[in-house]
BATOR-503304 format. One line per field, with one value per residue: y, z, x of N, C-alpha, C, O in turn; residue number from 1. Coordinates in Angstrom, 2 decimals. Example, Ala and Ser with C-alpha at 12.3 -4.5 7.8 and 13.67 -1.06 7.14 Angstrom:
// BATOR-503304
n_c2 c(-5.69;-2.25) $
n_c3 c(7.80;7.08) $
n_c1 c(13.19;12.85) $
ca_c2 c(-4.50;-1.06) $
ca_c3 c(7.80;7.14) $
ca_c1 c(12.30;13.67) $
c_c2 c(-3.30;0.03) $
c_c3 c(7.80;7.87) $
c_c1 c(13.20;12.90) $
o_c2 c(-3.32;1.14) $
o_c3 c(8.46;8.04) $
o_c1 c(14.24;13.41) $
seq c(1;2) $
//
This chain:
// BATOR-503304
n_c2 c(-1.89;-0.47;-1.11;-3.82;-3.83;-2.62;-4.53;-6.62;-5.78;-5.82;-8.55;-9.59;-8.56;-10.10;-12.65;-12.33;-12.05;-14.58;-16.09;-15.88;-18.06;-19.86;-18.60;-17.66;-15.86;-14.85;-15.21;-12.47;-10.95;-8.90;-6.62;-5.10;-3.69;-0.78;1.76;3.12;5.95;6.58;7.35;5.53;6.07;6.00;6.61;5.57;2.90;2.88;2.83;4.68;5.23;3.09;3.09;4.35;2.49;0.21;-0.10;-0.12;-0.06;-0.33;2.64;3.76;1.56;-1.99;-3.74;-3.47;-3.53;-2.78;-2.72;-3.53;-3.82;-4.41;-2.61;-0.45;0.08;0.46;-0.45;-3.08;-4.63;-7.54;-8.60;-10.54;-10.33;-9.04;-7.12;-6.89;-5.02;-5.81;-4.73;-5.11;-4.48;-4.57;-7.71;-10.04;-8.66;-7.68;-9.01;-10.76;-11.86;-15.25;-16.09;-16.30;-16.47;-16.57;-16.61;-16.91;-18.15;-17.15;-15.57;-14.84;-12.60;-11.78;-8.56;-7.14;-7.73;-10.40;-13.09;-15.31;-17.77;-19.57;-22.19;-24.03;-27.16;-29.05;-31.38;-30.66;-30.18;-28.40;-26.26;-24.67;-21.97;-20.10;-16.98;-15.02;-12.03;-11.90;-14.47;-16.59;-17.63;-19.79;-19.61;-21.79;-21.61;-20.53;-21.70;-21.51;-19.17;-17.46;-14.71;-13.60;-11.29;-12.18;-11.02;-9.40;-6.75;-5.33;-4.02;-5.72;-6.30;-7.32;-8.40;-9.37;-11.40;-12.03;-14.27;-13.09;-10.33;-9.47;-10.94;-11.34;-11.45;-13.40;-12.96;-14.85;-14.25;-11.88;-12.78;-14.88;-13.89;-11.32;-11.16;-11.42;-13.97;-16.25;-16.15;-18.49;-20.48;-20.03;-20.43;-23.19;-24.24;-23.52;-24.50;-23.01;-20.30;-17.77;-15.36;-15.35;-15.53;-13.15;-11.23;-11.77;-11.20;-8.45;-7.53;-7.90;-6.50;-3.86) $
n_c3 c(22.45;21.69;23.79;23.33;20.84;21.52;23.31;21.51;19.79;21.56;22.14;19.62;19.26;21.09;19.97;17.50;18.23;19.29;17.00;16.00;16.64;14.66;12.43;9.13;8.63;8.65;11.58;13.60;14.77;16.48;18.72;17.42;14.15;12.45;9.99;7.87;9.22;11.03;14.32;16.80;18.85;21.33;19.73;17.26;17.45;17.52;15.96;14.48;13.76;12.85;14.07;12.44;10.65;11.84;12.17;10.53;6.97;3.88;2.19;-0.54;-2.12;-2.75;-1.24;1.05;2.10;4.77;5.25;7.64;7.51;7.24;5.34;5.55;8.25;9.56;11.96;12.25;10.86;10.79;12.95;12.55;12.56;11.63;10.68;9.36;8.45;7.43;5.43;4.46;2.07;1.96;1.18;-1.63;-3.20;-1.49;-1.25;-0.60;-2.87;-3.95;-2.71;-1.62;1.03;0.86;2.83;5.41;7.84;8.39;10.86;11.52;12.99;13.76;13.88;13.32;11.97;9.58;8.16;5.45;5.11;3.80;2.96;0.69;0.67;-0.11;-1.13;-2.48;-0.95;0.45;3.20;5.01;6.70;8.63;10.10;13.06;15.11;17.21;16.63;15.43;12.85;11.23;8.49;6.85;6.18;2.98;1.63;-0.61;-0.07;0.94;1.67;2.24;2.51;4.56;4.91;3.39;3.71;5.57;6.45;6.99;9.24;9.82;11.53;10.84;11.81;11.19;10.87;9.89;8.92;6.43;4.81;2.19;-0.70;-2.92;-5.34;-6.89;-9.20;-10.24;-10.52;-12.35;-14.57;-14.95;-15.52;-18.00;-19.05;-21.78;-23.93;-25.20;-23.51;-21.23;-22.29;-22.91;-20.39;-18.85;-20.33;-22.16;-24.40;-26.47;-26.26;-23.70;-22.07;-22.82;-21.70;-18.97;-18.66;-19.27;-17.14;-15.00;-15.38;-14.64) $
n_c1 c(-14.81;-12.51;-10.77;-10.54;-9.22;-6.80;-5.80;-5.56;-3.51;-1.34;-1.30;-0.68;1.84;3.27;2.81;4.03;6.71;7.11;7.04;9.57;11.10;10.58;11.34;12.51;14.48;17.94;20.00;21.15;24.19;24.34;22.63;20.66;19.90;20.84;20.19;22.81;24.45;22.47;21.63;20.32;17.41;14.79;12.59;13.23;12.58;9.85;6.67;4.14;0.68;-0.91;-3.34;-5.10;-6.00;-6.99;-9.67;-12.83;-13.66;-11.70;-10.56;-12.13;-11.40;-11.84;-10.25;-7.55;-4.17;-2.07;1.18;3.68;6.67;10.26;11.09;9.37;9.45;12.31;13.51;12.82;14.59;16.50;15.15;13.23;10.42;7.19;4.26;0.90;-1.96;-5.17;-7.77;-11.08;-13.54;-17.19;-18.79;-18.16;-16.36;-14.50;-11.78;-8.76;-6.71;-5.73;-2.55;0.91;3.37;6.68;8.67;7.69;5.33;1.89;0.03;-3.15;-5.50;-8.83;-10.26;-12.54;-15.78;-16.46;-14.68;-14.06;-11.73;-8.87;-6.47;-4.34;-2.82;0.24;-0.73;-2.91;-5.17;-7.87;-8.09;-10.35;-12.14;-14.54;-14.18;-14.60;-14.84;-12.05;-11.24;-8.57;-6.26;-3.96;-1.79;0.19;3.71;4.66;2.49;-0.31;-2.89;-5.96;-8.23;-11.56;-14.24;-16.93;-19.38;-22.01;-22.66;-21.11;-17.84;-14.65;-11.92;-8.61;-5.62;-2.31;0.42;3.87;6.67;8.99;11.00;10.58;8.39;7.58;5.41;3.69;1.55;-0.85;-2.60;-1.32;1.34;1.11;-0.39;0.50;3.17;4.39;4.61;4.65;1.82;0.97;1.92;0.38;-2.18;-2.12;-1.56;-3.78;-5.79;-7.37;-8.42;-6.75;-8.14;-9.39;-7.12;-5.88;-7.63;-7.30;-4.59;-4.61;-6.16;-4.48;-2.18;0.06) $
ca_c2 c(-2.27;0.13;-1.91;-5.10;-3.60;-2.38;-5.83;-7.43;-5.33;-6.34;-9.99;-9.89;-8.28;-11.30;-13.73;-12.07;-12.37;-16.03;-16.67;-15.83;-19.40;-20.58;-17.65;-18.02;-14.82;-15.21;-14.61;-11.39;-11.09;-7.66;-6.46;-4.57;-3.13;0.56;2.22;3.94;7.35;6.76;7.10;5.17;6.42;5.31;6.87;4.69;1.60;3.09;3.11;5.27;5.44;1.98;3.35;4.83;1.41;-0.99;-0.15;0.36;-0.64;0.41;3.88;3.87;0.33;-3.14;-4.40;-2.73;-4.07;-1.85;-3.56;-2.98;-4.66;-3.68;-1.51;0.66;0.28;-0.06;-1.09;-4.51;-5.34;-8.51;-9.03;-11.69;-10.10;-7.96;-7.12;-6.29;-4.81;-6.12;-4.13;-5.68;-3.89;-5.54;-8.68;-10.80;-7.77;-7.51;-10.26;-10.81;-12.99;-16.31;-15.63;-17.05;-15.76;-17.57;-16.61;-16.95;-18.45;-15.97;-15.78;-13.79;-12.46;-10.92;-7.41;-6.63;-8.38;-11.84;-13.47;-16.69;-17.92;-20.94;-22.44;-25.30;-27.78;-29.61;-32.49;-29.99;-30.20;-27.08;-26.12;-23.36;-21.69;-18.78;-16.36;-13.90;-11.18;-12.63;-15.73;-16.56;-18.71;-19.79;-20.03;-22.31;-20.95;-20.86;-22.29;-20.57;-18.93;-16.32;-14.25;-12.85;-10.83;-13.06;-10.23;-8.64;-5.35;-4.67;-4.28;-6.59;-5.89;-8.33;-8.08;-10.57;-11.41;-12.86;-14.60;-12.56;-8.89;-9.24;-12.26;-11.43;-11.84;-13.84;-12.95;-15.74;-13.59;-10.98;-13.54;-15.71;-13.17;-10.00;-11.28;-11.57;-15.36;-16.38;-16.46;-19.90;-21.28;-19.87;-21.08;-24.64;-24.58;-23.33;-25.14;-22.01;-19.68;-16.53;-14.28;-15.39;-15.19;-11.72;-10.49;-11.96;-10.44;-7.03;-7.23;-8.05;-5.73;-2.52) $
ca_c3 c(21.23;21.73;24.71;22.65;19.81;22.20;23.80;20.36;19.32;22.51;21.94;18.38;19.47;21.74;19.01;16.47;18.81;19.43;15.68;15.68;16.80;13.42;11.35;8.12;8.50;9.29;12.89;13.61;15.86;17.26;19.30;16.39;12.97;12.11;8.69;7.96;9.59;11.99;15.73;17.28;20.16;21.54;18.62;16.15;17.65;17.60;14.71;14.81;12.63;12.53;14.62;11.36;9.77;12.55;12.24;9.32;5.70;3.10;1.63;-2.00;-2.80;-2.08;-0.31;1.26;3.10;5.28;5.70;8.59;7.36;7.49;4.38;6.07;9.65;9.54;13.21;12.15;10.17;11.61;14.11;12.15;12.84;10.92;10.81;8.29;8.74;6.24;5.45;3.40;1.84;2.08;0.14;-2.31;-3.78;-0.45;-1.28;-0.74;-3.81;-3.62;-2.67;-0.69;1.62;0.77;3.93;6.74;8.11;8.73;11.92;11.35;14.00;13.37;14.71;13.01;10.87;9.31;7.00;5.03;4.79;3.53;2.28;-0.02;0.97;-1.25;-1.65;-3.11;-0.05;0.92;4.61;5.09;7.95;8.79;11.30;13.65;15.97;18.25;16.11;14.78;11.87;10.76;7.12;6.89;5.36;1.57;1.01;-1.22;0.79;0.57;2.63;1.59;3.45;4.64;5.16;2.18;3.99;6.51;6.22;7.92;9.49;10.51;11.66;10.64;12.30;10.37;11.47;9.05;8.76;5.04;4.44;0.76;-1.14;-4.31;-5.72;-8.04;-10.43;-10.77;-10.90;-13.52;-15.73;-15.07;-15.55;-19.39;-19.50;-23.12;-23.98;-25.57;-22.30;-20.37;-22.96;-22.75;-18.97;-18.31;-21.27;-22.65;-25.65;-26.39;-25.85;-22.24;-21.50;-23.05;-20.71;-17.67;-18.69;-19.19;-15.80;-13.99;-15.77;-14.04) $
ca_c1 c(-14.09;-11.18;-9.95;-10.26;-8.20;-5.52;-5.35;-5.18;-2.20;-0.36;-1.24;0.02;3.26;3.81;2.77;5.04;8.01;7.22;7.28;11.00;11.69;10.37;11.58;13.47;15.50;19.22;20.27;22.12;25.16;24.26;21.30;19.76;20.54;20.38;20.70;24.03;24.27;21.36;21.89;18.98;16.88;13.52;11.67;13.60;11.93;8.41;5.95;2.84;-0.22;-1.79;-4.68;-5.96;-6.43;-7.43;-11.12;-13.49;-13.26;-10.71;-11.08;-12.19;-11.00;-12.47;-9.34;-6.30;-3.26;-1.08;2.29;4.65;7.85;11.51;11.21;8.58;9.85;13.68;13.90;12.53;15.68;17.19;14.36;12.39;9.00;6.51;2.81;0.10;-3.37;-5.95;-9.11;-11.90;-14.85;-18.29;-19.08;-17.13;-15.33;-13.48;-11.03;-7.30;-6.64;-4.78;-1.17;1.75;4.50;7.75;9.64;7.08;3.92;1.09;-0.95;-4.15;-6.54;-9.94;-10.58;-13.88;-16.48;-16.41;-13.87;-13.91;-10.32;-8.45;-5.19;-4.23;-1.53;0.97;-1.53;-4.06;-6.32;-8.29;-8.44;-11.01;-12.83;-15.15;-13.63;-15.33;-14.00;-11.32;-10.73;-7.27;-6.06;-2.58;-1.50;1.55;4.74;4.81;1.31;-1.26;-4.05;-6.80;-9.24;-12.63;-15.26;-18.09;-20.58;-22.32;-22.99;-20.20;-16.41;-13.94;-10.55;-7.79;-4.20;-1.51;1.80;4.76;7.95;10.05;10.93;10.16;7.89;7.34;4.08;3.57;0.14;-0.98;-3.07;-0.28;2.52;0.84;-0.89;1.09;4.64;4.83;4.74;4.09;0.39;0.78;2.15;-0.80;-3.32;-2.01;-1.59;-5.13;-6.72;-8.31;-7.95;-5.99;-9.02;-9.53;-5.81;-5.68;-8.41;-6.67;-3.34;-4.97;-6.68;-3.43;-1.00;0.11) $
c_c2 c(-1.71;-0.67;-3.24;-4.92;-3.38;-3.70;-6.72;-7.06;-5.86;-7.84;-10.33;-9.53;-9.49;-12.47;-13.56;-12.41;-13.89;-16.71;-16.67;-17.21;-20.21;-19.73;-18.16;-16.99;-15.27;-14.51;-13.48;-11.54;-9.80;-7.55;-6.02;-3.94;-1.73;0.96;3.07;5.41;7.62;6.43;6.79;5.74;5.69;5.46;5.96;3.36;1.70;3.34;3.59;5.36;4.29;2.16;3.82;3.70;0.17;-0.99;0.40;-0.27;0.19;1.62;3.86;2.65;-0.85;-3.84;-3.56;-3.42;-2.98;-2.67;-2.80;-3.94;-3.81;-2.53;-0.26;1.06;-0.31;-0.77;-2.60;-5.30;-6.26;-9.08;-10.17;-11.55;-8.99;-8.15;-6.61;-6.13;-4.97;-5.54;-4.60;-4.91;-4.96;-6.51;-9.30;-9.94;-7.52;-8.77;-9.98;-12.04;-14.05;-15.84;-16.50;-16.14;-16.75;-17.66;-16.70;-17.55;-17.12;-16.34;-14.59;-13.80;-11.44;-9.80;-6.95;-7.44;-9.87;-12.08;-14.96;-16.84;-19.37;-21.00;-23.82;-25.89;-28.42;-30.85;-31.98;-30.10;-28.78;-27.15;-24.73;-23.22;-20.30;-18.21;-15.17;-13.15;-12.01;-13.97;-15.53;-17.77;-18.63;-20.32;-20.51;-21.64;-21.47;-21.42;-21.20;-20.43;-17.67;-15.91;-13.47;-12.48;-11.76;-12.35;-9.32;-7.15;-4.61;-4.96;-5.24;-6.10;-7.02;-7.83;-9.39;-10.38;-12.40;-13.10;-14.22;-11.06;-8.51;-10.56;-12.44;-11.85;-12.20;-13.94;-13.80;-15.04;-12.70;-11.76;-14.30;-14.87;-11.79;-10.01;-11.56;-13.01;-15.47;-16.78;-17.93;-20.83;-21.23;-20.55;-22.58;-25.03;-24.52;-23.86;-24.17;-21.30;-18.33;-15.37;-14.20;-14.99;-13.70;-10.87;-10.58;-11.19;-8.96;-6.64;-7.24;-7.35;-4.34;-1.45) $
c_c3 c(21.23;22.63;24.07;21.63;20.44;22.71;22.67;19.84;20.24;22.31;20.69;18.45;20.11;20.76;17.94;16.98;18.92;18.10;15.30;15.76;15.51;12.21;10.38;7.96;9.18;10.64;12.74;14.83;16.66;17.80;18.27;15.27;12.71;10.75;8.87;8.30;10.59;13.39;16.40;18.66;20.30;20.38;17.43;16.24;17.75;16.21;15.08;13.56;12.31;13.11;13.54;10.53;10.52;12.84;10.94;8.06;4.99;2.44;0.11;-2.78;-2.07;-1.06;-0.19;2.34;3.47;5.91;6.68;8.57;7.48;6.50;4.90;7.47;9.82;10.82;13.19;11.50;11.14;12.76;13.81;12.53;11.93;11.10;9.52;8.81;7.43;6.40;4.23;3.29;1.90;0.90;-0.53;-2.96;-2.78;-0.30;-1.36;-1.59;-3.38;-3.76;-1.69;-0.17;1.69;1.98;5.31;6.71;8.42;9.80;11.91;12.49;13.55;14.39;14.54;11.88;10.79;8.09;6.74;4.54;4.46;2.92;1.65;0.24;-0.27;-1.83;-2.29;-2.27;0.45;2.39;4.77;6.37;7.86;10.13;11.73;14.59;17.09;17.80;15.45;13.86;11.39;9.33;7.08;5.85;3.93;0.89;0.50;-0.31;0.35;1.77;1.85;2.64;3.40;4.91;3.97;2.44;4.84;6.17;7.25;8.05;10.25;10.60;11.57;11.17;11.46;11.11;10.59;8.97;7.35;4.48;2.95;0.46;-2.61;-4.60;-6.97;-9.28;-11.06;-11.28;-12.20;-14.75;-15.92;-15.22;-16.94;-19.74;-20.87;-23.08;-24.31;-24.38;-21.40;-20.98;-22.74;-21.29;-18.41;-19.24;-21.71;-23.85;-25.39;-25.92;-24.34;-21.57;-21.66;-22.05;-19.33;-17.58;-18.55;-17.79;-14.73;-14.36;-15.16;-15.13) $
c_c1 c(-12.68;-10.24;-9.57;-9.15;-6.84;-4.94;-4.88;-3.80;-1.10;-0.18;-0.44;1.49;3.94;3.87;3.84;6.43;8.18;7.47;8.75;11.64;11.58;10.73;12.62;14.57;16.79;19.36;21.28;23.01;25.30;22.85;20.28;20.58;19.97;20.94;21.96;23.70;23.17;21.85;20.55;18.67;15.54;12.56;11.96;12.85;10.40;7.85;4.56;1.97;-1.15;-3.20;-5.63;-6.54;-6.93;-8.92;-11.68;-12.93;-12.22;-11.35;-10.99;-11.78;-11.65;-11.59;-8.08;-5.49;-2.26;0.04;3.18;5.85;9.10;11.72;10.51;9.03;11.25;14.12;13.63;13.66;16.41;16.39;13.38;10.93;8.47;5.00;2.18;-1.32;-4.14;-7.35;-9.88;-13.21;-15.92;-18.35;-17.87;-16.06;-14.20;-12.66;-9.52;-7.04;-5.62;-3.34;-0.41;2.85;5.66;8.65;9.01;5.68;3.22;0.07;-1.91;-5.14;-7.58;-10.15;-12.02;-14.49;-16.29;-15.53;-14.01;-12.47;-10.00;-7.07;-5.23;-2.86;-0.92;0.27;-2.82;-5.32;-6.60;-8.66;-9.05;-11.82;-13.48;-14.70;-14.47;-14.37;-13.36;-10.79;-9.37;-7.13;-4.62;-2.53;-0.05;2.46;4.73;3.58;0.36;-2.49;-4.78;-7.65;-10.30;-13.69;-16.47;-19.40;-20.82;-22.48;-21.95;-18.74;-15.84;-12.50;-9.84;-6.37;-3.42;-0.09;2.61;6.07;9.12;9.89;10.51;9.64;7.70;5.91;4.12;2.08;-0.04;-1.53;-2.00;0.92;2.30;0.51;-0.27;2.60;5.21;5.20;4.06;2.63;0.16;0.98;0.93;-2.03;-3.29;-2.15;-3.01;-6.21;-7.80;-7.70;-7.29;-6.85;-9.17;-8.22;-5.53;-6.41;-7.78;-5.36;-3.62;-5.41;-5.59;-2.13;-1.07;0.09) $
o_c2 c(-2.39;-0.89;-3.74;-5.75;-3.88;-3.96;-7.49;-7.94;-6.31;-8.35;-11.25;-10.14;-9.86;-13.19;-14.52;-12.99;-14.41;-17.79;-17.37;-17.50;-21.12;-20.11;-18.97;-17.23;-16.01;-13.38;-13.52;-12.19;-9.63;-8.30;-6.51;-3.69;-1.53;0.54;3.67;6.00;8.77;5.36;7.69;5.89;4.85;4.54;5.62;2.76;0.71;4.00;2.97;5.54;4.48;1.49;3.69;3.92;-0.83;-1.79;1.27;-0.91;1.29;1.62;3.94;2.69;-0.73;-4.47;-3.01;-3.84;-2.34;-3.25;-1.59;-4.74;-2.62;-1.58;0.86;2.23;-1.48;-1.60;-3.32;-6.53;-5.82;-9.94;-10.70;-12.55;-8.11;-9.18;-5.99;-7.00;-4.35;-5.82;-4.50;-4.71;-6.15;-6.15;-9.13;-10.42;-7.19;-9.53;-9.08;-13.16;-13.78;-15.28;-17.35;-15.16;-17.68;-18.66;-16.59;-17.46;-16.11;-17.32;-13.47;-14.86;-10.38;-10.04;-6.44;-7.81;-10.54;-11.35;-15.77;-16.11;-20.28;-20.00;-24.67;-25.21;-28.35;-31.32;-32.76;-30.11;-28.06;-28.01;-23.72;-24.21;-19.45;-18.87;-14.41;-13.58;-12.72;-14.56;-14.44;-18.79;-17.54;-21.34;-19.70;-21.19;-22.68;-21.61;-20.13;-21.42;-16.92;-16.65;-12.76;-13.27;-12.08;-13.00;-8.55;-6.36;-3.38;-6.04;-5.53;-5.55;-7.60;-6.95;-10.40;-9.32;-13.46;-12.25;-14.92;-10.56;-7.36;-11.24;-13.58;-12.52;-11.39;-14.88;-13.50;-15.22;-12.76;-11.44;-14.37;-15.09;-11.15;-8.98;-11.92;-13.23;-14.85;-17.64;-18.55;-21.85;-22.25;-21.16;-23.19;-26.04;-25.35;-23.70;-24.47;-21.65;-17.83;-14.47;-13.12;-14.19;-13.06;-9.87;-9.60;-10.60;-8.27;-5.55;-6.65;-7.60;-3.71;-0.26) $
o_c3 c(20.80;22.29;24.24;21.55;19.95;22.56;22.83;19.50;19.76;22.29;20.70;17.76;19.73;20.72;17.52;16.26;18.66;18.06;14.37;15.04;15.27;11.08;10.72;7.21;10.17;10.83;11.88;15.80;17.42;17.39;18.26;15.42;12.76;10.39;9.93;7.73;10.97;13.63;16.54;19.51;19.46;20.08;16.68;15.21;18.05;15.39;15.89;12.45;11.56;12.69;13.69;9.79;9.88;13.64;10.31;8.07;5.43;2.17;-0.46;-4.01;-0.89;-0.12;-1.17;3.36;2.60;6.98;6.55;9.48;7.79;6.81;4.72;7.84;10.20;10.77;14.03;11.59;12.19;13.48;14.73;12.80;11.53;11.58;8.70;9.51;6.43;7.38;3.10;4.28;1.90;-0.23;-0.09;-3.23;-3.17;0.66;-2.07;-1.09;-2.55;-4.79;-1.02;-0.82;2.49;2.17;6.31;5.72;8.67;9.65;12.24;12.93;13.02;15.59;15.47;10.93;11.79;7.10;7.66;3.65;4.80;2.42;2.03;0.06;-1.36;-2.90;-2.60;-2.81;0.81;2.79;4.68;7.03;7.10;11.16;10.91;14.82;17.82;18.50;14.98;14.05;11.17;9.00;7.27;4.80;3.68;-0.33;1.10;0.16;-0.50;2.74;0.90;3.53;2.32;5.12;3.58;1.49;4.81;5.66;8.27;7.10;11.18;9.84;12.16;10.99;11.07;11.87;10.53;8.95;7.09;3.75;2.47;1.27;-3.44;-4.17;-8.01;-10.36;-12.27;-12.33;-13.05;-15.83;-16.95;-15.05;-17.06;-20.64;-21.09;-22.29;-23.76;-24.25;-20.86;-20.27;-22.43;-20.97;-17.59;-18.97;-21.64;-24.28;-24.27;-25.24;-23.76;-20.63;-20.75;-21.58;-18.59;-16.55;-17.79;-17.30;-13.67;-13.74;-15.16;-14.82) $
o_c1 c(-11.74;-9.08;-8.46;-8.24;-5.83;-3.75;-3.93;-3.01;-0.06;0.94;0.38;2.30;5.05;4.87;4.48;7.23;9.27;8.06;9.14;12.60;12.37;10.44;13.49;15.52;16.75;18.91;22.15;22.63;26.25;21.97;19.15;21.77;18.76;22.04;22.15;22.79;22.96;22.42;19.72;19.54;15.21;11.80;11.05;12.54;9.74;8.48;3.87;2.47;-2.11;-4.13;-6.85;-7.49;-7.25;-9.41;-11.08;-11.88;-11.88;-12.55;-9.90;-11.81;-11.98;-12.10;-7.59;-6.02;-1.68;-0.14;3.39;6.04;9.02;12.44;11.00;9.00;11.37;15.03;14.17;13.68;16.89;16.88;12.76;10.26;9.23;4.54;2.85;-1.84;-3.80;-8.03;-9.40;-13.90;-15.61;-18.01;-16.74;-14.97;-13.08;-12.83;-9.08;-7.12;-4.76;-2.95;-0.99;3.23;5.63;9.34;9.72;4.96;3.87;-0.66;-1.53;-5.58;-7.24;-10.21;-12.65;-13.79;-16.01;-15.63;-14.07;-12.04;-10.76;-6.55;-6.04;-1.85;-1.49;0.65;-3.72;-6.43;-5.67;-9.45;-8.34;-12.14;-13.02;-14.83;-14.99;-13.25;-14.05;-9.97;-9.05;-7.79;-4.11;-3.14;0.86;2.02;4.77;3.60;0.23;-3.05;-4.30;-7.77;-9.97;-13.99;-16.97;-20.42;-19.94;-22.46;-21.92;-18.44;-16.47;-11.93;-10.39;-5.96;-3.81;0.51;2.11;6.53;10.12;8.76;10.14;10.37;7.66;5.27;4.53;1.41;0.55;-0.95;-1.79;1.47;3.19;1.05;-0.49;3.24;6.38;6.01;3.02;2.23;-0.76;0.29;0.50;-2.82;-4.32;-2.79;-3.39;-7.40;-9.00;-6.60;-7.26;-6.35;-9.10;-8.21;-5.01;-5.87;-7.73;-5.05;-2.93;-5.08;-5.77;-1.09;-2.13;0.13) $
seq c(1;2;3;4;5;6;7;8;9;10;11;12;13;14;15;16;17;18;19;20;21;22;23;24;25;26;27;28;29;30;31;32;33;34;35;36;37;38;39;40;41;42;43;44;45;46;47;48;49;50;51;52;53;54;55;56;57;58;59;60;61;62;63;64;65;66;67;68;69;70;71;72;73;74;75;76;77;78;79;80;81;82;83;84;85;86;87;88;89;90;91;92;93;94;95;96;97;98;99;100;101;102;103;104;105;106;107;108;109;110;111;112;113;114;115;116;117;118;119;120;121;122;123;124;125;126;127;128;129;130;131;132;133;134;135;136;137;138;139;140;141;142;143;144;145;146;147;148;149;150;151;152;153;154;155;156;157;158;159;160;161;162;163;164;165;166;167;168;169;170;171;172;173;174;175;176;177;178;179;180;181;182;183;184;185;186;187;188;189;190;191;192;193;194;195;196;197;198;199;200;201;202;203;204;205;206) $
//
């Protein structure tokens, strides 16, 4: 399993680089970008610590995402690539709710367990699949998608590559119910009453 995970990380590095051809980030006119006052060396281009999250379930929560974007890893600035490690607790509670990435497609590969995944296109068609270790699935740029653990007893782990150093995440529950949109608008849009909307707003407010 350790050899498989190591090979997977290498594979995803190659896949992430290949996504640059379709990236939405602007091209840079220098080899790389460094923060002001930073003199880069080999360590600047290295990130350590993902070994802690590429196996096993999330700690104390049903779902956890560990992002490796330009905010966390400054060497990615201008390179049009990033990664995320997704950890799902057992069962339906281990869910990455419907969301979208406005600046990149997402290429997901399974490292451990089973995931049920899917996306919805602009014609409102659902494309879904069950993934096992070694399987990969692409979520097209900007389309709403989700992932949920397909095993009631065991955790699942996946790694995702993006063609942007900052793909962004628009979480539908948080965006709709946690952004202070008028309750009357939500009531009419979802054809429900103020009580239901109030519960959804409370559940998605920080």
